[in-house]
Biopython code that builds the backbone (N, CA, C, O; Angstrom):
import numpy as np
from Bio.PDB.StructureBuilder import StructureBuilder

atoms = [
    (1, "MET", "N", (-33.547, -32.160, -14.470)),
    (1, "MET", "CA", (-33.162, -30.814, -14.819)),
    (1, "MET", "C", (-32.784, -30.047, -13.548)),
    (1, "MET", "O", (-33.419, -30.206, -12.506)),
    (2, "ALA", "N", (-31.751, -29.221, -13.649)),
    (2, "ALA", "CA", (-31.273, -28.468, -12.493)),
    (2, "ALA", "C", (-32.269, -27.386, -12.120)),
    (2, "ALA", "O", (-32.896, -26.765, -12.978)),
    (3, "LYS", "N", (-32.396, -27.180, -10.845)),
    (3, "LYS", "CA", (-33.310, -26.157, -10.355)),
    (3, "LYS", "C", (-32.611, -24.792, -10.441)),
    (3, "LYS", "O", (-31.537, -24.611, -9.867)),
    (4, "LEU", "N", (-33.198, -23.864, -11.133)),
    (4, "LEU", "CA", (-32.621, -22.536, -11.297)),
    (4, "LEU", "C", (-33.114, -21.624, -10.180)),
    (4, "LEU", "O", (-34.304, -21.563, -9.869)),
    (5, "LEU", "N", (-32.170, -20.930, -9.599)),
    (5, "LEU", "CA", (-32.501, -19.976, -8.548)),
    (5, "LEU", "C", (-32.382, -18.571, -9.098)),
    (5, "LEU", "O", (-31.717, -18.333, -10.106)),
    (6, "LYS", "N", (-33.030, -17.656, -8.428)),
    (6, "LYS", "CA", (-32.960, -16.265, -8.865)),
    (6, "LYS", "C", (-31.518, -15.764, -8.868)),
    (6, "LYS", "O", (-31.132, -14.980, -9.735)),
    (7, "SER", "N", (-30.717, -16.221, -7.890)),
    (7, "SER", "CA", (-29.330, -15.765, -7.788)),
    (7, "SER", "C", (-28.465, -16.338, -8.906)),
    (7, "SER", "O", (-27.488, -15.703, -9.304)),
    (8, "THR", "N", (-28.796, -17.513, -9.420)),
    (8, "THR", "CA", (-27.986, -18.094, -10.500)),
    (8, "THR", "C", (-28.395, -17.554, -11.855)),
    (8, "THR", "O", (-27.559, -17.455, -12.753)),
    (9, "VAL", "N", (-29.635, -17.211, -12.020)),
    (9, "VAL", "CA", (-30.114, -16.715, -13.304)),
    (9, "VAL", "C", (-29.677, -15.283, -13.539)),
    (9, "VAL", "O", (-29.259, -14.936, -14.643)),
    (10, "PHE", "N", (-29.767, -14.463, -12.534)),
    (10, "PHE", "CA", (-29.498, -13.040, -12.689)),
    (10, "PHE", "C", (-28.166, -12.611, -12.082)),
    (10, "PHE", "O", (-28.001, -11.447, -11.719)),
    (11, "SER", "N", (-27.232, -13.522, -11.970)),
    (11, "SER", "CA", (-25.940, -13.152, -11.391)),
    (11, "SER", "C", (-25.095, -12.419, -12.423)),
    (11, "SER", "O", (-25.229, -12.630, -13.629)),
    (12, "SER", "N", (-24.246, -11.578, -11.934)),
    (12, "SER", "CA", (-23.374, -10.787, -12.789)),
    (12, "SER", "C", (-21.935, -11.017, -12.366)),
    (12, "SER", "O", (-21.631, -11.016, -11.173)),
    (13, "ASP", "N", (-21.054, -11.212, -13.323)),
    (13, "ASP", "CA", (-19.650, -11.433, -13.001)),
    (13, "ASP", "C", (-18.887, -10.130, -12.800)),
    (13, "ASP", "O", (-17.767, -10.141, -12.289)),
    (14, "THR", "N", (-19.467, -9.033, -13.188)),
    (14, "THR", "CA", (-18.782, -7.749, -13.036)),
    (14, "THR", "C", (-18.965, -7.235, -11.618)),
    (14, "THR", "O", (-20.002, -7.446, -10.990)),
    (15, "SER", "N", (-17.933, -6.554, -11.126)),
    (15, "SER", "CA", (-18.009, -5.991, -9.790)),
    (15, "SER", "C", (-18.763, -4.664, -9.847)),
    (15, "SER", "O", (-18.815, -4.019, -10.894)),
    (16, "PRO", "N", (-19.341, -4.263, -8.732)),
    (16, "PRO", "CA", (-20.057, -2.989, -8.722)),
    (16, "PRO", "C", (-19.085, -1.825, -8.918)),
    (16, "PRO", "O", (-17.891, -1.941, -8.643)),
    (17, "LYS", "N", (-19.616, -0.715, -9.395)),
    (17, "LYS", "CA", (-18.777, 0.453, -9.628)),
    (17, "LYS", "C", (-18.170, 0.943, -8.319)),
    (17, "LYS", "O", (-18.752, 0.792, -7.244)),
    (18, "GLU", "N", (-17.012, 1.521, -8.438)),
    (18, "GLU", "CA", (-16.318, 2.042, -7.269)),
    (18, "GLU", "C", (-17.026, 3.303, -6.784)),
    (18, "GLU", "O", (-17.260, 4.229, -7.561)),
    (19, "THR", "N", (-17.359, 3.336, -5.517)),
    (19, "THR", "CA", (-18.012, 4.514, -4.958)),
    (19, "THR", "C", (-16.969, 5.589, -4.680)),
    (19, "THR", "O", (-15.767, 5.327, -4.713)),
    (20, "SER", "N", (-17.432, 6.777, -4.413)),
    (20, "SER", "CA", (-16.493, 7.868, -4.127)),
    (20, "SER", "C", (-15.722, 7.598, -2.842)),
    (20, "SER", "O", (-14.558, 7.982, -2.728)),
    (21, "LEU", "N", (-16.359, 6.939, -1.868)),
    (21, "LEU", "CA", (-15.669, 6.593, -0.630)),
    (21, "LEU", "C", (-14.568, 5.570, -0.909)),
    (21, "LEU", "O", (-13.468, 5.678, -0.368)),
    (22, "ASP", "N", (-14.862, 4.575, -1.753)),
    (22, "ASP", "CA", (-13.848, 3.589, -2.123)),
    (22, "ASP", "C", (-12.681, 4.251, -2.843)),
    (22, "ASP", "O", (-11.523, 3.908, -2.605)),
    (23, "LYS", "N", (-12.981, 5.186, -3.711)),
    (23, "LYS", "CA", (-11.941, 5.900, -4.457)),
    (23, "LYS", "C", (-11.068, 6.707, -3.502)),
    (23, "LYS", "O", (-9.842, 6.690, -3.611)),
    (24, "THR", "N", (-11.696, 7.407, -2.573)),
    (24, "THR", "CA", (-10.952, 8.199, -1.596)),
    (24, "THR", "C", (-10.070, 7.301, -0.735)),
    (24, "THR", "O", (-8.913, 7.628, -0.472)),
    (25, "THR", "N", (-10.612, 6.181, -0.303)),
    (25, "THR", "CA", (-9.850, 5.244, 0.519)),
    (25, "THR", "C", (-8.651, 4.705, -0.245)),
    (25, "THR", "O", (-7.545, 4.631, 0.291)),
    (26, "ARG", "N", (-8.874, 4.326, -1.504)),
    (26, "ARG", "CA", (-7.788, 3.788, -2.328)),
    (26, "ARG", "C", (-6.685, 4.820, -2.513)),
    (26, "ARG", "O", (-5.505, 4.486, -2.402)),
    (27, "ILE", "N", (-7.046, 6.057, -2.790)),
    (27, "ILE", "CA", (-6.060, 7.118, -3.005)),
    (27, "ILE", "C", (-5.303, 7.417, -1.712)),
    (27, "ILE", "O", (-4.083, 7.581, -1.736)),
    (28, "MET", "N", (-6.011, 7.487, -0.589)),
    (28, "MET", "CA", (-5.346, 7.771, 0.690)),
    (28, "MET", "C", (-4.395, 6.650, 1.085)),
    (28, "MET", "O", (-3.324, 6.911, 1.633)),
    (29, "ARG", "N", (-4.773, 5.411, 0.814)),
    (29, "ARG", "CA", (-3.864, 4.300, 1.119)),
    (29, "ARG", "C", (-2.606, 4.387, 0.270)),
    (29, "ARG", "O", (-1.507, 4.130, 0.761)),
    (30, "ARG", "N", (-2.757, 4.746, -0.992)),
    (30, "ARG", "CA", (-1.588, 4.880, -1.866)),
    (30, "ARG", "C", (-0.682, 6.014, -1.381)),
    (30, "ARG", "O", (0.540, 5.866, -1.357)),
    (31, "ILE", "N", (-1.279, 7.140, -0.998)),
    (31, "ILE", "CA", (-0.493, 8.269, -0.492)),
    (31, "ILE", "C", (0.243, 7.866, 0.778)),
    (31, "ILE", "O", (1.428, 8.163, 0.928)),
    (32, "THR", "N", (-0.449, 7.191, 1.692)),
    (32, "THR", "CA", (0.150, 6.766, 2.949)),
    (32, "THR", "C", (1.291, 5.787, 2.706)),
    (32, "THR", "O", (2.339, 5.883, 3.344)),
    (33, "GLN", "N", (1.093, 4.847, 1.786)),
    (33, "GLN", "CA", (2.144, 3.883, 1.469)),
    (33, "GLN", "C", (3.351, 4.573, 0.843)),
    (33, "GLN", "O", (4.492, 4.232, 1.154)),
    (34, "ASP", "N", (3.100, 5.549, -0.044)),
    (34, "ASP", "CA", (4.207, 6.290, -0.655)),
    (34, "ASP", "C", (4.993, 7.065, 0.391)),
    (34, "ASP", "O", (6.224, 7.077, 0.367)),
    (35, "GLU", "N", (4.283, 7.713, 1.310)),
    (35, "GLU", "CA", (4.955, 8.466, 2.369)),
    (35, "GLU", "C", (5.759, 7.539, 3.274)),
    (35, "GLU", "O", (6.863, 7.884, 3.696)),
    (36, "ALA", "N", (5.214, 6.375, 3.569)),
    (36, "ALA", "CA", (5.926, 5.411, 4.409)),
    (36, "ALA", "C", (7.191, 4.928, 3.712)),
    (36, "ALA", "O", (8.226, 4.768, 4.359)),
    (37, "GLU", "N", (7.128, 4.694, 2.412)),
    (37, "GLU", "CA", (8.304, 4.255, 1.659)),
    (37, "GLU", "C", (9.391, 5.325, 1.672)),
    (37, "GLU", "O", (10.568, 5.013, 1.851)),
    (38, "VAL", "N", (9.003, 6.585, 1.483)),
    (38, "VAL", "CA", (9.973, 7.686, 1.531)),
    (38, "VAL", "C", (10.593, 7.776, 2.917)),
    (38, "VAL", "O", (11.799, 7.981, 3.050)),
    (39, "ARG", "N", (9.768, 7.622, 3.950)),
    (39, "ARG", "CA", (10.253, 7.685, 5.326)),
    (39, "ARG", "C", (11.237, 6.552, 5.615)),
    (39, "ARG", "O", (12.256, 6.773, 6.270)),
    (40, "HIS", "N", (10.946, 5.351, 5.137)),
    (40, "HIS", "CA", (11.849, 4.216, 5.354)),
    (40, "HIS", "C", (13.175, 4.415, 4.616)),
    (40, "HIS", "O", (14.238, 4.083, 5.140)),
    (41, "GLN", "N", (13.107, 4.954, 3.404)),
    (41, "GLN", "CA", (14.340, 5.217, 2.655)),
    (41, "GLN", "C", (15.195, 6.260, 3.357)),
    (41, "GLN", "O", (16.416, 6.117, 3.435)),
    (42, "LYS", "N", (14.560, 7.310, 3.869)),
    (42, "LYS", "CA", (15.291, 8.359, 4.576)),
    (42, "LYS", "C", (15.918, 7.808, 5.852)),
    (42, "LYS", "O", (17.066, 8.118, 6.168)),
    (43, "THR", "N", (15.160, 6.991, 6.586)),
    (43, "THR", "CA", (15.684, 6.392, 7.810)),
    (43, "THR", "C", (16.884, 5.509, 7.508)),
    (43, "THR", "O", (17.884, 5.556, 8.225)),
    (44, "ALA", "N", (16.796, 4.704, 6.454)),
    (44, "ALA", "CA", (17.908, 3.827, 6.081)),
    (44, "ALA", "C", (19.132, 4.642, 5.682)),
    (44, "ALA", "O", (20.255, 4.294, 6.045)),
    (45, "ARG", "N", (18.919, 5.723, 4.940)),
    (45, "ARG", "CA", (20.033, 6.583, 4.520)),
    (45, "ARG", "C", (20.697, 7.241, 5.719)),
    (45, "ARG", "O", (21.924, 7.284, 5.804)),
    (46, "LEU", "N", (19.893, 7.755, 6.650)),
    (46, "LEU", "CA", (20.447, 8.398, 7.842)),
    (46, "LEU", "C", (21.147, 7.388, 8.748)),
    (46, "LEU", "O", (22.185, 7.699, 9.332)),
    (47, "ARG", "N", (20.591, 6.185, 8.870)),
    (47, "ARG", "CA", (21.216, 5.146, 9.682)),
    (47, "ARG", "C", (22.573, 4.763, 9.107)),
    (47, "ARG", "O", (23.544, 4.602, 9.846)),
    (48, "LYS", "N", (22.635, 4.617, 7.788)),
    (48, "LYS", "CA", (23.893, 4.270, 7.124)),
    (48, "LYS", "C", (24.930, 5.370, 7.337)),
    (48, "LYS", "O", (26.095, 5.086, 7.616)),
    (49, "ALA", "N", (24.500, 6.631, 7.204)),
    (49, "ALA", "CA", (25.415, 7.753, 7.408)),
    (49, "ALA", "C", (25.920, 7.794, 8.850)),
    (49, "ALA", "O", (27.089, 8.091, 9.095)),
    (50, "ARG", "N", (25.036, 7.494, 9.800)),
    (50, "ARG", "CA", (25.442, 7.485, 11.203)),
    (50, "ARG", "C", (26.454, 6.380, 11.472)),
    (50, "ARG", "O", (27.443, 6.609, 12.169)),
    (51, "PHE", "N", (26.225, 5.185, 10.934)),
    (51, "PHE", "CA", (27.161, 4.087, 11.126)),
    (51, "PHE", "C", (28.515, 4.403, 10.512)),
    (51, "PHE", "O", (29.552, 4.104, 11.103)),
    (52, "GLU", "N", (28.511, 5.011, 9.322)),
    (52, "GLU", "CA", (29.776, 5.379, 8.676)),
    (52, "GLU", "C", (30.499, 6.452, 9.487)),
    (52, "GLU", "O", (31.723, 6.415, 9.617)),
    (53, "SER", "N", (29.748, 7.402, 10.029)),
    (53, "SER", "CA", (30.344, 8.453, 10.842)),
    (53, "SER", "C", (30.939, 7.880, 12.121)),
    (53, "SER", "O", (32.037, 8.266, 12.523)),
    (54, "GLU", "N", (30.225, 6.965, 12.758)),
    (54, "GLU", "CA", (30.725, 6.330, 13.976)),
    (54, "GLU", "C", (31.953, 5.460, 13.686)),
    (54, "GLU", "O", (32.881, 5.395, 14.492)),
    (55, "ALA", "N", (31.946, 4.797, 12.532)),
    (55, "ALA", "CA", (33.088, 3.955, 12.157)),
    (55, "ALA", "C", (34.315, 4.822, 11.883)),
    (55, "ALA", "O", (35.429, 4.455, 12.258)),
    (56, "ASN", "N", (34.119, 5.968, 11.234)),
    (56, "ASN", "CA", (35.242, 6.872, 10.943)),
    (56, "ASN", "C", (35.782, 7.516, 12.218)),
    (56, "ASN", "O", (36.990, 7.717, 12.340)),
    (57, "SER", "N", (34.921, 7.835, 13.149)),
    (57, "SER", "CA", (35.391, 8.478, 14.381)),
    (57, "SER", "C", (36.085, 7.466, 15.295)),
    (57, "SER", "O", (36.972, 7.850, 16.058)),
    (58, "SER", "N", (35.713, 6.202, 15.241)),
    (58, "SER", "CA", (36.371, 5.215, 16.078)),
    (58, "SER", "C", (37.707, 4.786, 15.499)),
    (58, "SER", "O", (38.562, 4.295, 16.236)),
    (59, "ASP", "N", (37.914, 4.962, 14.177)),
    (59, "ASP", "CA", (39.190, 4.637, 13.543)),
    (59, "ASP", "C", (40.266, 5.652, 13.930)),
    (59, "ASP", "O", (41.450, 5.316, 13.957)),
    (60, "SER", "N", (39.882, 6.843, 14.219)),
    (60, "SER", "CA", (40.848, 7.909, 14.507)),
    (60, "SER", "C", (41.439, 7.820, 15.869)),
    (60, "SER", "O", (42.265, 8.655, 16.239)),
]
sb = StructureBuilder()
sb.init_structure("model")
sb.init_model(0)
sb.init_chain("A")
sb.init_seg("    ")
for serial, (resi, resn, name, xyz) in enumerate(atoms, 1):
    if name == "N":
        sb.init_residue(resn, " ", resi, " ")
    sb.init_atom(name, np.array(xyz, "f"), 0.0, 1.0, " ", f" {name:<3s}", serial, name[0])
structure = sb.get_structure()
C-alpha cells in the first residue's frame, strides 16, 4: 500500500485567492503594456510620416 503523506492527502488543486497586491500589480502591468502599445503605434506613425515627408522633399 502506498504511503500517504500529509501533503498528498490535504492538497488542493485550486490556487490561492488573489491578494490586493497581486491585483494592483496585475492592473498596473496591463496599464503599462497598454501605454507602451500606444507609444509604439504613435512612434511608427510618426516615423512613417517622416519617411514620406523626406521622400517627397527629395523628389522635388
